[in-house]
All heavy atoms as TSV, in Angstrom:
chain	resi	resn	atom	element	x	y	z
A	1	MET	N	N	-94.532	-24.999	89.192
A	1	MET	CA	C	-93.239	-24.391	89.508
A	1	MET	C	C	-93.060	-23.104	88.709
A	1	MET	O	O	-93.393	-23.045	87.530
A	1	MET	CB	C	-92.118	-25.375	89.175
A	1	MET	CG	C	-90.777	-24.877	89.595
A	1	MET	SD	S	-89.518	-26.122	89.319
A	1	MET	CE	C	-88.314	-25.090	88.545
A	2	ALA	N	N	-92.529	-22.086	89.334
A	2	ALA	CA	C	-92.301	-20.807	88.669
A	2	ALA	C	C	-91.172	-20.939	87.652
A	2	ALA	O	O	-90.261	-21.737	87.810
A	2	ALA	CB	C	-91.943	-19.743	89.698
A	3	GLN	N	N	-91.245	-20.145	86.606
A	3	GLN	CA	C	-90.201	-20.159	85.595
A	3	GLN	C	C	-88.912	-19.605	86.189
A	3	GLN	O	O	-88.931	-18.625	86.928
A	3	GLN	CB	C	-90.626	-19.321	84.400
A	3	GLN	CG	C	-89.600	-19.307	83.291
A	3	GLN	CD	C	-90.077	-18.492	82.106
A	3	GLN	OE1	O	-91.197	-17.996	82.074
A	3	GLN	NE2	N	-89.215	-18.335	81.134
A	4	THR	N	N	-87.795	-20.233	85.870
A	4	THR	CA	C	-86.506	-19.760	86.367
A	4	THR	C	C	-85.662	-19.271	85.203
A	4	THR	O	O	-85.885	-19.641	84.056
A	4	THR	CB	C	-85.739	-20.879	87.105
A	4	THR	OG1	O	-85.543	-21.984	86.213
A	4	THR	CG2	C	-86.498	-21.361	88.322
A	5	ASP	N	N	-84.687	-18.436	85.506
A	5	ASP	CA	C	-83.773	-17.939	84.489
A	5	ASP	C	C	-82.841	-19.054	84.029
A	5	ASP	O	O	-82.554	-19.987	84.761
A	5	ASP	CB	C	-82.925	-16.799	85.055
A	5	ASP	CG	C	-83.730	-15.545	85.306
A	5	ASP	OD1	O	-84.737	-15.342	84.609
A	5	ASP	OD2	O	-83.343	-14.777	86.196
A	6	TYR	N	N	-82.374	-18.894	82.815
A	6	TYR	CA	C	-81.379	-19.814	82.278
A	6	TYR	C	C	-79.997	-19.320	82.669
A	6	TYR	O	O	-79.780	-18.130	82.856
A	6	TYR	CB	C	-81.483	-19.861	80.750
A	6	TYR	CG	C	-82.713	-20.572	80.266
A	6	TYR	CD1	C	-83.896	-19.889	80.059
A	6	TYR	CD2	C	-82.685	-21.940	80.026
A	6	TYR	CE1	C	-85.030	-20.542	79.619
A	6	TYR	CE2	C	-83.818	-22.609	79.584
A	6	TYR	CZ	C	-84.984	-21.899	79.385
A	6	TYR	OH	O	-86.099	-22.559	78.957
A	7	ILE	N	N	-79.052	-20.256	82.768
A	7	ILE	CA	C	-77.647	-19.886	82.922
A	7	ILE	C	C	-76.908	-20.453	81.715
A	7	ILE	O	O	-77.340	-21.448	81.130
A	7	ILE	CB	C	-77.026	-20.401	84.238
A	7	ILE	CG1	C	-76.981	-21.923	84.287
A	7	ILE	CG2	C	-77.775	-19.859	85.439
A	7	ILE	CD1	C	-76.150	-22.454	85.431
A	8	VAL	N	N	-75.843	-19.796	81.326
A	8	VAL	CA	C	-75.049	-20.233	80.189
A	8	VAL	C	C	-73.641	-20.524	80.690
A	8	VAL	O	O	-73.030	-19.693	81.369
A	8	VAL	CB	C	-75.008	-19.145	79.091
A	8	VAL	CG1	C	-74.108	-19.567	77.945
A	8	VAL	CG2	C	-76.409	-18.850	78.587
A	9	ILE	N	N	-73.142	-21.703	80.363
A	9	ILE	CA	C	-71.805	-22.118	80.770
A	9	ILE	C	C	-70.971	-22.260	79.509
A	9	ILE	O	O	-71.337	-23.018	78.606
A	9	ILE	CB	C	-71.851	-23.458	81.526
A	9	ILE	CG1	C	-72.754	-23.318	82.750
A	9	ILE	CG2	C	-70.447	-23.906	81.920
A	9	ILE	CD1	C	-73.529	-24.546	83.078
A	10	LYS	N	N	-69.868	-21.511	79.421
A	10	LYS	CA	C	-68.976	-21.591	78.271
A	10	LYS	C	C	-67.617	-22.094	78.739
A	10	LYS	O	O	-66.959	-21.458	79.574
A	10	LYS	CB	C	-68.813	-20.230	77.594
A	10	LYS	CG	C	-67.921	-20.311	76.368
A	10	LYS	CD	C	-67.845	-19.013	75.619
A	10	LYS	CE	C	-66.973	-19.194	74.377
A	10	LYS	NZ	N	-66.823	-17.954	73.639
A	11	ALA	N	N	-67.215	-23.235	78.207
A	11	ALA	CA	C	-65.946	-23.856	78.593
A	11	ALA	C	C	-64.770	-23.065	78.041
A	11	ALA	O	O	-64.756	-22.683	76.873
A	11	ALA	CB	C	-65.890	-25.285	78.081
A	12	LYS	N	N	-63.777	-22.830	78.903
A	12	LYS	CA	C	-62.563	-22.131	78.491
A	12	LYS	C	C	-61.396	-23.096	78.320
A	12	LYS	O	O	-60.295	-22.681	77.993
A	12	LYS	CB	C	-62.221	-21.053	79.522
A	12	LYS	CG	C	-63.286	-19.955	79.578
A	12	LYS	CD	C	-63.017	-18.970	80.679
A	12	LYS	CE	C	-61.890	-18.052	80.276
A	12	LYS	NZ	N	-61.666	-16.984	81.273
A	13	GLU	N	N	-61.650	-24.410	78.555
A	13	GLU	CA	C	-60.651	-25.452	78.351
A	13	GLU	C	C	-61.397	-26.754	78.069
A	13	GLU	O	O	-62.599	-26.858	78.314
A	13	GLU	CB	C	-59.749	-25.607	79.578
A	13	GLU	CG	C	-60.475	-26.125	80.811
A	13	GLU	CD	C	-59.568	-26.254	82.029
A	13	GLU	OE1	O	-58.374	-25.945	81.938
A	13	GLU	OE2	O	-60.072	-26.672	83.083
A	14	ASP	N	N	-60.681	-27.738	77.555
A	14	ASP	CA	C	-61.283	-29.052	77.331
A	14	ASP	C	C	-61.539	-29.744	78.658
A	14	ASP	O	O	-60.780	-29.586	79.617
A	14	ASP	CB	C	-60.344	-29.939	76.493
A	14	ASP	CG	C	-60.272	-29.499	75.038
A	14	ASP	OD1	O	-61.139	-28.732	74.596
A	14	ASP	OD2	O	-59.341	-29.950	74.345
A	15	GLY	N	N	-62.616	-30.516	78.709
A	15	GLY	CA	C	-62.888	-31.351	79.871
A	15	GLY	C	C	-63.581	-30.674	81.033
A	15	GLY	O	O	-63.504	-31.148	82.158
A	16	VAL	N	N	-64.289	-29.574	80.801
A	16	VAL	CA	C	-65.038	-28.913	81.873
A	16	VAL	C	C	-66.249	-29.781	82.221
A	16	VAL	O	O	-66.991	-30.208	81.329
A	16	VAL	CB	C	-65.495	-27.497	81.457
A	16	VAL	CG1	C	-66.451	-26.905	82.478
A	16	VAL	CG2	C	-64.286	-26.591	81.267
A	17	ASN	N	N	-66.443	-30.083	83.493
A	17	ASN	CA	C	-67.578	-30.881	83.946
A	17	ASN	C	C	-68.658	-29.983	84.535
A	17	ASN	O	O	-68.363	-29.114	85.349
A	17	ASN	CB	C	-67.148	-31.888	85.019
A	17	ASN	CG	C	-66.368	-33.029	84.433
A	17	ASN	OD1	O	-66.868	-33.749	83.587
A	17	ASN	ND2	N	-65.137	-33.196	84.884
A	18	VAL	N	N	-69.892	-30.228	84.127
A	18	VAL	CA	C	-71.066	-29.562	84.689
A	18	VAL	C	C	-71.867	-30.660	85.375
A	18	VAL	O	O	-72.295	-31.624	84.725
A	18	VAL	CB	C	-71.916	-28.880	83.605
A	18	VAL	CG1	C	-73.126	-28.200	84.226
A	18	VAL	CG2	C	-71.071	-27.885	82.816
A	19	ILE	N	N	-72.046	-30.538	86.679
A	19	ILE	CA	C	-72.676	-31.589	87.467
A	19	ILE	C	C	-73.943	-31.041	88.096
A	19	ILE	O	O	-73.905	-30.050	88.822
A	19	ILE	CB	C	-71.710	-32.101	88.556
A	19	ILE	CG1	C	-70.404	-32.568	87.913
A	19	ILE	CG2	C	-72.353	-33.196	89.394
A	19	ILE	CD1	C	-69.239	-32.693	88.874
A	20	GLY	N	N	-75.077	-31.686	87.822
A	20	GLY	CA	C	-76.356	-31.298	88.422
A	20	GLY	C	C	-76.551	-32.033	89.732
A	20	GLY	O	O	-76.283	-33.233	89.835
A	21	LEU	N	N	-77.010	-31.313	90.755
A	21	LEU	CA	C	-77.251	-31.892	92.079
A	21	LEU	C	C	-78.742	-31.841	92.394
A	21	LEU	O	O	-79.421	-30.870	92.072
A	21	LEU	CB	C	-76.457	-31.126	93.134
A	21	LEU	CG	C	-74.950	-31.093	92.889
A	21	LEU	CD1	C	-74.297	-29.980	93.672
A	21	LEU	CD2	C	-74.343	-32.424	93.243
A	22	THR	N	N	-79.241	-32.881	93.055
A	22	THR	CA	C	-80.668	-33.012	93.311
A	22	THR	C	C	-81.142	-32.162	94.475
A	22	THR	O	O	-80.358	-31.728	95.312
A	22	THR	CB	C	-81.038	-34.474	93.629
A	22	THR	OG1	O	-80.338	-34.875	94.817
A	22	THR	CG2	C	-80.703	-35.393	92.490
A	23	ARG	N	N	-82.462	-32.004	94.538
A	23	ARG	CA	C	-83.128	-31.384	95.680
A	23	ARG	C	C	-83.468	-32.471	96.687
A	23	ARG	O	O	-83.429	-33.645	96.380
A	23	ARG	CB	C	-84.441	-30.730	95.246
A	23	ARG	CG	C	-84.280	-29.532	94.395
A	23	ARG	CD	C	-85.633	-28.843	94.181
A	23	ARG	NE	N	-85.483	-27.752	93.252
A	23	ARG	CZ	C	-85.023	-26.553	93.567
A	23	ARG	NH1	N	-84.668	-26.290	94.798
A	23	ARG	NH2	N	-84.900	-25.611	92.653
A	24	GLY	N	N	-83.848	-32.057	97.884
A	24	GLY	CA	C	-84.345	-33.011	98.867
A	24	GLY	C	C	-83.452	-33.122	100.082
A	24	GLY	O	O	-82.494	-32.359	100.252
A	25	ASN	N	N	-83.771	-34.095	100.923
A	25	ASN	CA	C	-83.021	-34.295	102.167
A	25	ASN	C	C	-81.580	-34.710	101.908
A	25	ASN	O	O	-80.673	-34.330	102.640
A	25	ASN	CB	C	-83.710	-35.342	103.041
A	25	ASN	CG	C	-85.063	-34.873	103.530
A	25	ASN	OD1	O	-85.296	-33.672	103.652
A	25	ASN	ND2	N	-85.957	-35.805	103.785
A	26	ASP	N	N	-81.369	-35.520	100.868
A	26	ASP	CA	C	-80.028	-35.972	100.508
A	26	ASP	C	C	-79.659	-35.391	99.154
A	26	ASP	O	O	-80.314	-35.680	98.160
A	26	ASP	CB	C	-79.965	-37.497	100.429
A	26	ASP	CG	C	-80.255	-38.160	101.764
A	26	ASP	OD1	O	-79.814	-37.611	102.789
A	26	ASP	OD2	O	-80.904	-39.218	101.765
A	27	THR	N	N	-78.614	-34.569	99.117
A	27	THR	CA	C	-78.149	-34.010	97.848
A	27	THR	C	C	-77.292	-35.053	97.154
A	27	THR	O	O	-76.349	-35.575	97.728
A	27	THR	CB	C	-77.333	-32.729	98.086
A	27	THR	OG1	O	-78.163	-31.786	98.763
A	27	THR	CG2	C	-76.859	-32.126	96.782
A	28	LYS	N	N	-77.654	-35.368	95.895
A	28	LYS	CA	C	-76.926	-36.373	95.122
A	28	LYS	C	C	-76.666	-35.847	93.722
A	28	LYS	O	O	-77.399	-34.997	93.221
A	28	LYS	CB	C	-77.750	-37.665	95.019
A	28	LYS	CG	C	-78.047	-38.302	96.347
A	28	LYS	CD	C	-78.918	-39.523	96.149
A	28	LYS	CE	C	-79.284	-40.106	97.504
A	28	LYS	NZ	N	-80.250	-41.185	97.380
A	29	PHE	N	N	-75.628	-36.391	93.082
A	29	PHE	CA	C	-75.389	-36.088	91.676
A	29	PHE	C	C	-76.476	-36.767	90.856
A	29	PHE	O	O	-76.808	-37.921	91.097
A	29	PHE	CB	C	-74.033	-36.623	91.212
A	29	PHE	CG	C	-72.855	-36.009	91.908
A	29	PHE	CD1	C	-71.892	-36.801	92.497
A	29	PHE	CD2	C	-72.695	-34.643	91.968
A	29	PHE	CE1	C	-70.800	-36.246	93.131
A	29	PHE	CE2	C	-71.601	-34.073	92.601
A	29	PHE	CZ	C	-70.656	-34.885	93.179
A	30	HIS	N	N	-77.069	-36.059	89.887
A	30	HIS	CA	C	-78.047	-36.726	89.042
A	30	HIS	C	C	-77.750	-36.591	87.558
A	30	HIS	O	O	-78.334	-37.295	86.745
A	30	HIS	CB	C	-79.478	-36.260	89.352
A	30	HIS	CG	C	-79.835	-34.915	88.840
A	30	HIS	ND1	N	-80.261	-34.686	87.559
A	30	HIS	CD2	C	-79.829	-33.707	89.441
A	30	HIS	CE1	C	-80.507	-33.399	87.397
A	30	HIS	NE2	N	-80.249	-32.782	88.516
A	31	HIS	N	N	-76.821	-35.717	87.185
A	31	HIS	CA	C	-76.523	-35.548	85.769
A	31	HIS	C	C	-75.143	-34.916	85.632
A	31	HIS	O	O	-74.795	-34.015	86.389
A	31	HIS	CB	C	-77.568	-34.641	85.119
A	31	HIS	CG	C	-77.434	-34.565	83.638
A	31	HIS	ND1	N	-77.954	-35.521	82.803
A	31	HIS	CD2	C	-76.818	-33.671	82.841
A	31	HIS	CE1	C	-77.677	-35.195	81.549
A	31	HIS	NE2	N	-76.989	-34.078	81.553
A	32	THR	N	N	-74.383	-35.389	84.658
A	32	THR	CA	C	-73.055	-34.829	84.397
A	32	THR	C	C	-72.890	-34.625	82.893
A	32	THR	O	O	-73.276	-35.485	82.111
A	32	THR	CB	C	-71.944	-35.777	84.892
A	32	THR	OG1	O	-72.108	-36.004	86.280
A	32	THR	CG2	C	-70.571	-35.191	84.663
A	33	GLU	N	N	-72.345	-33.488	82.532
A	33	GLU	CA	C	-71.994	-33.200	81.139
A	33	GLU	C	C	-70.535	-32.790	81.093
A	33	GLU	O	O	-70.032	-32.156	82.021
A	33	GLU	CB	C	-72.831	-32.042	80.590
A	33	GLU	CG	C	-74.272	-32.363	80.351
A	33	GLU	CD	C	-74.501	-33.284	79.173
A	33	GLU	OE1	O	-73.675	-33.283	78.223
A	33	GLU	OE2	O	-75.498	-34.013	79.206
A	34	LYS	N	N	-69.851	-33.140	80.015
A	34	LYS	CA	C	-68.466	-32.721	79.818
A	34	LYS	C	C	-68.421	-31.808	78.601
A	34	LYS	O	O	-68.952	-32.159	77.549
A	34	LYS	CB	C	-67.554	-33.925	79.611
A	34	LYS	CG	C	-66.076	-33.528	79.568
A	34	LYS	CD	C	-65.190	-34.737	79.563
A	34	LYS	CE	C	-64.978	-35.124	81.003
A	34	LYS	NZ	N	-63.936	-36.124	81.186
A	35	LEU	N	N	-67.825	-30.629	78.779
A	35	LEU	CA	C	-67.716	-29.651	77.698
A	35	LEU	C	C	-66.254	-29.483	77.298
A	35	LEU	O	O	-65.365	-29.509	78.151
A	35	LEU	CB	C	-68.252	-28.286	78.146
A	35	LEU	CG	C	-69.694	-28.229	78.639
A	35	LEU	CD1	C	-70.012	-26.820	79.137
A	35	LEU	CD2	C	-70.651	-28.648	77.559
A	36	ASP	N	N	-66.016	-29.280	76.019
A	36	ASP	CA	C	-64.681	-28.961	75.532
A	36	ASP	C	C	-64.597	-27.466	75.257
A	36	ASP	O	O	-65.618	-26.784	75.148
A	36	ASP	CB	C	-64.353	-29.758	74.271
A	36	ASP	CG	C	-64.074	-31.225	74.578
A	36	ASP	OD1	O	-63.589	-31.518	75.694
A	36	ASP	OD2	O	-64.336	-32.075	73.716
A	37	ARG	N	N	-63.380	-26.976	75.135
A	37	ARG	CA	C	-63.134	-25.542	74.951
A	37	ARG	C	C	-64.052	-24.962	73.875
A	37	ARG	O	O	-64.164	-25.504	72.779
A	37	ARG	CB	C	-61.675	-25.313	74.561
A	37	ARG	CG	C	-61.311	-23.865	74.418
A	37	ARG	CD	C	-59.859	-23.727	73.954
A	37	ARG	NE	N	-59.527	-22.335	73.893
A	37	ARG	CZ	C	-58.777	-21.704	74.786
A	37	ARG	NH1	N	-58.267	-22.361	75.791
A	37	ARG	NH2	N	-58.536	-20.421	74.665
A	38	GLY	N	N	-64.717	-23.871	74.216
A	38	GLY	CA	C	-65.591	-23.172	73.287
A	38	GLY	C	C	-67.021	-23.676	73.280
A	38	GLY	O	O	-67.906	-23.002	72.772
A	39	GLU	N	N	-67.259	-24.855	73.839
A	39	GLU	CA	C	-68.629	-25.367	73.870
A	39	GLU	C	C	-69.451	-24.607	74.893
A	39	GLU	O	O	-68.934	-24.134	75.909
A	39	GLU	CB	C	-68.653	-26.857	74.201
A	39	GLU	CG	C	-68.150	-27.727	73.081
A	39	GLU	CD	C	-68.314	-29.194	73.371
A	39	GLU	OE1	O	-68.136	-29.635	74.519
A	39	GLU	OE2	O	-68.618	-29.922	72.407
A	40	VAL	N	N	-70.740	-24.499	74.610
A	40	VAL	CA	C	-71.663	-23.754	75.465
A	40	VAL	C	C	-72.809	-24.671	75.872
A	40	VAL	O	O	-73.322	-25.430	75.048
A	40	VAL	CB	C	-72.218	-22.523	74.704
A	40	VAL	CG1	C	-73.321	-21.848	75.487
A	40	VAL	CG2	C	-71.094	-21.552	74.390
A	41	MET	N	N	-73.187	-24.587	77.128
A	41	MET	CA	C	-74.348	-25.324	77.621
A	41	MET	C	C	-75.306	-24.316	78.234
A	41	MET	O	O	-74.890	-23.428	78.988
A	41	MET	CB	C	-73.924	-26.340	78.675
A	41	MET	CG	C	-75.058	-27.137	79.239
A	41	MET	SD	S	-74.435	-28.400	80.355
A	41	MET	CE	C	-75.970	-29.053	80.940
A	42	ILE	N	N	-76.579	-24.446	77.896
A	42	ILE	CA	C	-77.618	-23.596	78.475
A	42	ILE	C	C	-78.400	-24.478	79.442
A	42	ILE	O	O	-78.848	-25.563	79.078
A	42	ILE	CB	C	-78.533	-23.021	77.382
A	42	ILE	CG1	C	-77.698	-22.197	76.395
A	42	ILE	CG2	C	-79.640	-22.177	78.001
A	42	ILE	CD1	C	-78.434	-21.793	75.150
A	43	ALA	N	N	-78.552	-24.029	80.681
A	43	ALA	CA	C	-79.184	-24.851	81.716
A	43	ALA	C	C	-80.084	-23.992	82.589
A	43	ALA	O	O	-80.021	-22.765	82.555
A	43	ALA	CB	C	-78.107	-25.511	82.574
A	44	GLN	N	N	-80.922	-24.654	83.381
A	44	GLN	CA	C	-81.737	-23.948	84.351
A	44	GLN	C	C	-81.999	-24.867	85.536
A	44	GLN	O	O	-81.896	-26.080	85.438
A	44	GLN	CB	C	-83.042	-23.441	83.741
A	44	GLN	CG	C	-84.073	-24.483	83.492
A	44	GLN	CD	C	-85.327	-23.921	82.857
A	44	GLN	OE1	O	-85.830	-24.540	81.963
A	44	GLN	NE2	N	-85.829	-22.793	83.279
A	45	PHE	N	N	-82.315	-24.259	86.656
A	45	PHE	CA	C	-82.671	-25.018	87.840
A	45	PHE	C	C	-84.109	-25.497	87.670
A	45	PHE	O	O	-84.936	-24.796	87.109
A	45	PHE	CB	C	-82.499	-24.162	89.091
A	45	PHE	CG	C	-81.057	-23.793	89.330
A	45	PHE	CD1	C	-80.557	-22.570	88.917
A	45	PHE	CD2	C	-80.206	-24.693	89.936
A	45	PHE	CE1	C	-79.229	-22.248	89.112
A	45	PHE	CE2	C	-78.871	-24.379	90.142
A	45	PHE	CZ	C	-78.382	-23.157	89.735
A	46	THR	N	N	-84.392	-26.716	88.123
A	46	THR	CA	C	-85.711	-27.324	87.932
A	46	THR	C	C	-86.207	-27.897	89.253
A	46	THR	O	O	-85.550	-27.751	90.288
A	46	THR	CB	C	-85.632	-28.468	86.907
A	46	THR	OG1	O	-84.849	-29.537	87.463
A	46	THR	CG2	C	-85.023	-28.010	85.597
A	47	GLU	N	N	-87.323	-28.590	89.189
A	47	GLU	CA	C	-87.835	-29.245	90.391
A	47	GLU	C	C	-86.894	-30.351	90.857
A	47	GLU	O	O	-86.926	-30.744	92.014
A	47	GLU	CB	C	-89.233	-29.803	90.147
A	47	GLU	CG	C	-89.274	-30.877	89.075
A	47	GLU	CD	C	-90.685	-31.292	88.736
A	47	GLU	OE1	O	-91.357	-30.535	88.023
A	47	GLU	OE2	O	-91.086	-32.370	89.199
A	48	HIS	N	N	-86.019	-30.843	89.963
A	48	HIS	CA	C	-85.063	-31.890	90.327
A	48	HIS	C	C	-83.664	-31.355	90.613
A	48	HIS	O	O	-82.902	-31.973	91.335
A	48	HIS	CB	C	-84.967	-32.934	89.213
A	48	HIS	CG	C	-86.268	-33.593	88.906
A	48	HIS	ND1	N	-86.898	-34.434	89.784
A	48	HIS	CD2	C	-87.069	-33.509	87.820
A	48	HIS	CE1	C	-88.028	-34.850	89.258
A	48	HIS	NE2	N	-88.166	-34.295	88.059
A	49	THR	N	N	-83.316	-30.213	90.028
A	49	THR	CA	C	-81.968	-29.668	90.151
A	49	THR	C	C	-81.960	-28.449	91.058
A	49	THR	O	O	-82.583	-27.440	90.751
A	49	THR	CB	C	-81.414	-29.264	88.767
A	49	THR	OG1	O	-81.464	-30.395	87.907
A	49	THR	CG2	C	-79.981	-28.773	88.867
A	50	SER	N	N	-81.219	-28.559	92.179
A	50	SER	CA	C	-81.154	-27.441	93.110
A	50	SER	C	C	-79.816	-26.719	93.061
A	50	SER	O	O	-79.698	-25.596	93.523
A	50	SER	CB	C	-81.396	-27.922	94.539
A	50	SER	OG	O	-80.356	-28.788	94.943
A	51	ALA	N	N	-78.812	-27.388	92.493
A	51	ALA	CA	C	-77.476	-26.793	92.444
A	51	ALA	C	C	-76.710	-27.381	91.269
A	51	ALA	O	O	-77.039	-28.459	90.769
A	51	ALA	CB	C	-76.722	-27.070	93.742
A	52	MET	N	N	-75.671	-26.643	90.833
A	52	MET	CA	C	-74.780	-27.134	89.789
A	52	MET	C	C	-73.356	-26.899	90.240
A	52	MET	O	O	-73.050	-25.876	90.846
A	52	MET	CB	C	-75.023	-26.408	88.473
A	52	MET	CG	C	-76.330	-26.733	87.849
A	52	MET	SD	S	-76.536	-25.840	86.315
A	52	MET	CE	C	-78.308	-25.811	86.216
A	53	LYS	N	N	-72.522	-27.865	89.944
A	53	LYS	CA	C	-71.100	-27.755	90.243
A	53	LYS	C	C	-70.371	-27.693	88.911
A	53	LYS	O	O	-70.604	-28.519	88.031
A	53	LYS	CB	C	-70.648	-28.972	91.045
A	53	LYS	CG	C	-69.182	-28.967	91.388
A	53	LYS	CD	C	-68.859	-30.188	92.247
A	53	LYS	CE	C	-67.404	-30.217	92.625
A	53	LYS	NZ	N	-67.103	-31.356	93.498
A	54	ILE	N	N	-69.496	-26.699	88.759
A	54	ILE	CA	C	-68.707	-26.539	87.542
A	54	ILE	C	C	-67.259	-26.843	87.898
A	54	ILE	O	O	-66.684	-26.185	88.763
A	54	ILE	CB	C	-68.793	-25.096	86.981
A	54	ILE	CG1	C	-70.233	-24.588	86.929
A	54	ILE	CG2	C	-68.085	-24.995	85.646
A	54	ILE	CD1	C	-71.144	-25.330	86.019
A	55	ARG	N	N	-66.678	-27.832	87.247
A	55	ARG	CA	C	-65.290	-28.214	87.513
A	55	ARG	C	C	-64.476	-27.943	86.258
A	55	ARG	O	O	-64.735	-28.507	85.206
A	55	ARG	CB	C	-65.217	-29.697	87.877
A	55	ARG	CG	C	-63.829	-30.138	88.281
A	55	ARG	CD	C	-63.805	-31.578	88.689
A	55	ARG	NE	N	-64.501	-31.720	89.974
A	55	ARG	CZ	C	-65.114	-32.829	90.363
A	55	ARG	NH1	N	-65.145	-33.884	89.587
A	55	ARG	NH2	N	-65.692	-32.891	91.532
A	56	GLY	N	N	-63.495	-27.041	86.349
A	56	GLY	CA	C	-62.675	-26.642	85.213
A	56	GLY	C	C	-62.850	-25.159	84.931
A	56	GLY	O	O	-63.642	-24.476	85.574
A	57	LYS	N	N	-62.112	-24.665	83.953
A	57	LYS	CA	C	-62.176	-23.239	83.608
A	57	LYS	C	C	-63.366	-22.978	82.707
A	57	LYS	O	O	-63.477	-23.539	81.623
A	57	LYS	CB	C	-60.898	-22.803	82.889
A	57	LYS	CG	C	-59.677	-22.788	83.775
A	57	LYS	CD	C	-58.466	-22.285	83.030
A	57	LYS	CE	C	-57.252	-22.317	83.928
A	57	LYS	NZ	N	-56.054	-21.832	83.235
A	58	ALA	N	N	-64.269	-22.113	83.188
A	58	ALA	CA	C	-65.471	-21.789	82.418
A	58	ALA	C	C	-66.008	-20.433	82.841
A	58	ALA	O	O	-65.776	-19.986	83.959
A	58	ALA	CB	C	-66.541	-22.858	82.646
A	59	ASP	N	N	-66.713	-19.792	81.918
A	59	ASP	CA	C	-67.477	-18.591	82.234
A	59	ASP	C	C	-68.919	-19.017	82.430
A	59	ASP	O	O	-69.477	-19.736	81.598
A	59	ASP	CB	C	-67.407	-17.560	81.093
A	59	ASP	CG	C	-66.056	-16.879	81.005
A	59	ASP	OD1	O	-65.352	-16.816	82.031
A	59	ASP	OD2	O	-65.714	-16.400	79.906
A	60	VAL	N	N	-69.524	-18.582	83.532
A	60	VAL	CA	C	-70.914	-18.894	83.823
A	60	VAL	C	C	-71.682	-17.577	83.783
A	60	VAL	O	O	-71.456	-16.694	84.607
A	60	VAL	CB	C	-71.057	-19.579	85.202
A	60	VAL	CG1	C	-72.509	-19.940	85.469
A	60	VAL	CG2	C	-70.159	-20.819	85.286
A	61	HIS	N	N	-72.555	-17.461	82.803
A	61	HIS	CA	C	-73.337	-16.237	82.609
A	61	HIS	C	C	-74.663	-16.398	83.342
A	61	HIS	O	O	-75.434	-17.309	83.039
A	61	HIS	CB	C	-73.576	-15.994	81.122
A	61	HIS	CG	C	-72.322	-15.817	80.335
A	61	HIS	ND1	N	-71.910	-14.592	79.880
A	61	HIS	CD2	C	-71.369	-16.698	79.941
A	61	HIS	CE1	C	-70.770	-14.724	79.231
A	61	HIS	NE2	N	-70.420	-15.994	79.244
A	62	ILE	N	N	-74.905	-15.501	84.309
A	62	ILE	CA	C	-76.145	-15.516	85.083
A	62	ILE	C	C	-76.792	-14.138	84.965
A	62	ILE	O	O	-76.190	-13.214	84.411
A	62	ILE	CB	C	-75.872	-15.895	86.560
A	62	ILE	CG1	C	-74.865	-14.929	87.192
A	62	ILE	CG2	C	-75.361	-17.323	86.662
A	62	ILE	CD1	C	-74.600	-15.183	88.662
A	63	ALA	N	N	-78.002	-14.008	85.479
A	63	ALA	CA	C	-78.748	-12.751	85.343
A	63	ALA	C	C	-77.983	-11.553	85.881
A	63	ALA	O	O	-78.078	-10.444	85.343
A	63	ALA	CB	C	-80.103	-12.862	86.033
A	64	SER	N	N	-77.195	-11.746	86.934
A	64	SER	CA	C	-76.502	-10.612	87.550
A	64	SER	C	C	-75.082	-10.400	87.034
A	64	SER	O	O	-74.379	-9.520	87.519
A	64	SER	CB	C	-76.470	-10.789	89.074
A	64	SER	OG	O	-75.843	-12.009	89.406
A	65	GLY	N	N	-74.642	-11.188	86.049
A	65	GLY	CA	C	-73.309	-10.986	85.490
A	65	GLY	C	C	-72.637	-12.284	85.099
A	65	GLY	O	O	-73.293	-13.282	84.820
A	66	ILE	N	N	-71.304	-12.273	85.100
A	66	ILE	CA	C	-70.508	-13.437	84.701
A	66	ILE	C	C	-69.624	-13.852	85.869
A	66	ILE	O	O	-68.948	-13.018	86.481
A	66	ILE	CB	C	-69.623	-13.120	83.482
A	66	ILE	CG1	C	-70.485	-12.714	82.293
A	66	ILE	CG2	C	-68.742	-14.319	83.122
A	66	ILE	CD1	C	-69.697	-12.201	81.109
A	67	VAL	N	N	-69.638	-15.138	86.141
A	67	VAL	CA	C	-68.755	-15.725	87.149
A	67	VAL	C	C	-67.777	-16.621	86.405
A	67	VAL	O	O	-68.181	-17.384	85.531
A	67	VAL	CB	C	-69.549	-16.562	88.176
A	67	VAL	CG1	C	-68.619	-17.214	89.186
A	67	VAL	CG2	C	-70.604	-15.712	88.863
A	68	THR	N	N	-66.492	-16.540	86.729
A	68	THR	CA	C	-65.494	-17.372	86.089
A	68	THR	C	C	-64.978	-18.404	87.074
A	68	THR	O	O	-64.505	-18.043	88.152
A	68	THR	CB	C	-64.315	-16.514	85.564
A	68	THR	OG1	O	-64.831	-15.550	84.639
A	68	THR	CG2	C	-63.266	-17.357	84.879
A	69	SER	N	N	-65.096	-19.675	86.697
A	69	SER	CA	C	-64.542	-20.732	87.546
A	69	SER	C	C	-63.100	-20.946	87.127
A	69	SER	O	O	-62.725	-20.735	85.983
A	69	SER	CB	C	-65.351	-22.022	87.411
A	69	SER	OG	O	-65.212	-22.551	86.112
A	70	GLU	N	N	-62.285	-21.360	88.075
A	70	GLU	CA	C	-60.864	-21.580	87.816
A	70	GLU	C	C	-60.557	-23.058	87.905
A	70	GLU	O	O	-61.050	-23.748	88.778
A	70	GLU	CB	C	-60.031	-20.821	88.845
A	70	GLU	CG	C	-60.244	-19.327	88.777
A	70	GLU	CD	C	-59.472	-18.580	89.856
A	70	GLU	OE1	O	-58.622	-19.182	90.511
A	70	GLU	OE2	O	-59.762	-17.388	90.026
A	71	GLY	N	N	-59.756	-23.548	87.002
A	71	GLY	CA	C	-59.316	-24.939	87.037
A	71	GLY	C	C	-58.152	-25.069	88.003
A	71	GLY	O	O	-57.672	-24.093	88.579
A	72	LYS	N	N	-57.700	-26.295	88.184
A	72	LYS	CA	C	-56.533	-26.535	89.037
A	72	LYS	C	C	-55.299	-26.019	88.334
A	72	LYS	O	O	-55.136	-26.183	87.135
A	72	LYS	CB	C	-56.379	-28.026	89.320
A	72	LYS	CG	C	-57.482	-28.567	90.172
A	72	LYS	CD	C	-57.234	-30.028	90.444
A	72	LYS	CE	C	-58.349	-30.581	91.305
A	72	LYS	NZ	N	-58.167	-32.001	91.566
A	73	GLU	N	N	-54.440	-25.381	89.065
A	73	GLU	CA	C	-53.194	-24.850	88.502
A	73	GLU	C	C	-52.055	-25.789	88.761
A	73	GLU	O	O	-51.943	-26.437	89.718
A	73	GLU	CB	C	-52.880	-23.481	89.117
A	73	GLU	CG	C	-53.912	-22.436	88.781
A	73	GLU	CD	C	-53.975	-22.062	87.309
A	73	GLU	OE1	O	-52.927	-22.079	86.639
A	73	GLU	OE2	O	-55.061	-21.783	86.825
């Protein structure tokens, strides 16, 4: 497998969920992490992880810039 870039997720509130989703015919949750305000997680896509879902307010740093997720208001 080719090397992939890392992404950095920085929680802007307590209780941000980072959910890894599997590859294949059926997309399933395979890993969940909970971050509190100020915590940082460094992640990358792998042969098992095809997508990530971020639930809560967080900054997601990717190669092309920063994406900010919004929590429920």
